[in-house]
N, C-alpha and C positions, 0 to 999 in steps of 0.2 A: 504493500500500500504506500502510495506517495505521501510525503510529509506536506501538510498544509499549515500555514501560519497566517492569521488574519486579525485585524483589529484597527482601531483608530490610531492615527499618527501620534497623537498626544492625549494624555488624560485631561479631558475638558471638564467632566463632571461624572459623578457616580451614575447619574441617569443615563448618560451616553454609554458608559461601560456595560450597564445592565441591558440596554437595548441591543447592543452588538452581541453580548454573551448569549442572550436568549436566542438570537438567530443562529449563532454557531451551534448551539445545542440542538436546535431543530434540524439543521443541515446534517449534523453528525448522526442523528437518529434516522434520518431519511436515507442518507447515502452510505452509511456505515463508515464514515470517516472519523478521525480524531483531530479536528482542527485545534491548533495551539493558539491561545489568545495572546495578542501582543499589543501593548501600548507603552508609551514613554512617560516616565514620571518627570523628566526634564529634557527639553530639546535644547541642548547646550551649544549647538552650533547654528542657531538661526542667523539669517543674513543681517537683520537689524537688531539693535539693542532694545528696540521698542516692541519686538515681536513676542507673542505669548509663548511661554516656556513650559508651563505645567505646574502641578502642585508641589513639586519637590520630592526629595528622597523619602522622608518619613511618611508623609501623608499618602504619597503615590504608592508606596509599597503596601501600605495598609489597605488601600483600595484594591490593588491587584490581588492581595491575599484574600480579600472578601469575595472577589469574583471566583478565585480558584476553589474556595471552600463551598460557596453557595451553588455553583454550577458544575462542579466536578470537572473543570477544564484545566489542562496544563497551561501554564502561563510563562511568558518570556518578556524581558525588557532589556533595554540597552543601558550599559554603564559607561561613564565617561572618565571616571577617576578611580584610582586603585582602591581608595577607602570605601567606595560604594559596593565593592564586590561581595564582601562578607554579608552585609545586610540583604542585598538582593538575592544572594544564594540561599538565604533562609526562607525566601518566599517563592522564588522562581524555579522552574524545572530546567530552563535553558537560559544562559546569559549570552546576550548579543554584544559583540564588539563592533562599534561603528566603523564605517569604511575609512574615514579620515584618521582613525586611531589604530588601525590594524597592525601597525608596526611598533606600537608603544609597549615596550617590553614589560614594564612594571604592571601595566593594566592587564596584559595577557597572563602574567604570572599570578597575579592576585585572583583573577577569574578562575584559572586552572586549579588553584588551591582550594576552591569551594567544593570540588568534587562533582560539580554539575556539568552537563553538556555545554560546550562553548560553541556558539555560532559566530564565526568571524566573517564579516562582510569584506569583500575585496575592494581595496581602494580604487578610486577613479583614475589613479595614476600608475597602477600596477597591472601586469599581465596575470593570467591565471596561473602560469608556472611559477611566478614570483611568490605565490601564496604558500609554498612549501616552508618558507622560513617562519612566518607567523605560526603555522601549524607545529613546526618543530619546537618553537618557544613554549607553546601550550602543552604539548605532550611531554616534553622534558621537565615541565614544572608540575606534572601530576595529573593533567586532564585525562579523564577516562575516555571521552569521546569528543571529537571536534567535527563540526560541520563548516562548510564554506558557502558563501552566498555571492552570486554575481549581481551587480547592480549598474553595469555600464562603465564607460571610460570617458574622460574629458575629450572633447573634440573641438579644438579651438576654444573660444570664449563662449560661456553661457549656453553650452549644449553638451549632451551626452550621446554616445552611440554604444550599442551593445555588439561586441564581437562574440558570437555564440560559440566559437571554438574554445573560449575559456572554460566552458562547462565540461567537455570531455578532458581538457587539460587538468582541471581541478579534480576530476574523478580519478585521476591517476594518483592523487595525493590523499584524498579522503573518499569514502564510499557515498556520503550524502552531500549532494550539491544542490542548493536551493536557488531558484530564480526569483529575485526581487522584481516583481512585475510592475510595481507602481513607482518606486524611486527611479527605475530605469527610463521612465518617460519624462523625467524632470528636465527643465532648462534652468540650471542654477543661476540665481541672482539676476535673472533676466526680466524681472517684473517690477522695476522701480522700488528696490529695497526688499524684495522677496523672491523666492524661487517659484517659478511657474512651470507649466508642462501641459500635457494633453492626455487625459485618461482614455480617450477613444482607442489608443494603441495598446492598452493593457492586455486585452484578450489575445492579440497577436503576439505580444511578447511571451505570454504564457505558452501558447501553442508552438511557437518557434523553439522555445526552451525545451519543451517536451521532445521535439524532433531531434534535438541535440543531446538528449539523454538526461535531462535534469531529473533528480529524484524528489524534488519538492518545490513548492511555490509559496511565495509570500505576497500577500495583498494588504495594503492599507485600505480599510473600508470605513464608510460613514453613512448614516441614514440621510444626511444632507451635506454632501461633501463641499458644495460651493460655499457653504457657511462654516466650514471647519476652520479651526484656529491655527492649523499647520498643514502644509501640503494640500491645500484645498483643491488645486487644479489637477492633482495627480491621483487622489484617492478614488477608489471605485465605489459606485453606489452600492450600498449594502444589499439592496434587493436584486442585484445582478450577480451576487457571489455564487448562489447555488447553481445557476445554469452554467457558469464558467467552470466550476469544479466538476460538474457532471460531464462536461465536454472533455475535461482533462482525464477523467477516469474512464471514458469510453474507449 
């Protein structure tokens, strides 16, 4: 069974988390999947200092823990600094390392020491083959399982492209390679102080990744993405998630 990760870009409210979690549970029951719930407690690399970041570590982890317990969903979140790993590891089943930080040795080491699965996103400036070094850092620091995630590469200014050959290249390093189908349609910093993009390409990104052998898929989803507080242009409408997952399972 493929790995599926989905959730809103950032924790905006408990109401939002519950709305998304309820839909993930419904899809899991209908399609026999085990979608992992993902949301960020802090978006630490927003384009503008005025952008919404989230509730912070303590409150955010408490909210994620409530979702995990109430809905019996596995949860994941991203950490940005070494000191966050231990606390996040007590709540989350998987710890995500952001793409910009995938070479940060202390962050990888602290995440590995939690004993949780580590999902490392490939940096926008690295090739798939380059990811063997972050994986080595995590494994040699005690990580029991490491995943890698493709999310596109910088292509000039304010744009990303996906070289899908990175997926089979990374599968030579780890067995589970995830396609980040929503961040890969971003146009970084191209929207007057914010990152923009085009969600209409999300399904094609997913299907192309499947053709190249991806073992999992990550979707940022929101019931009203245009009014989301982070990655509004790239998040998939929540009510379109089931059909896309069904297509990927077919």
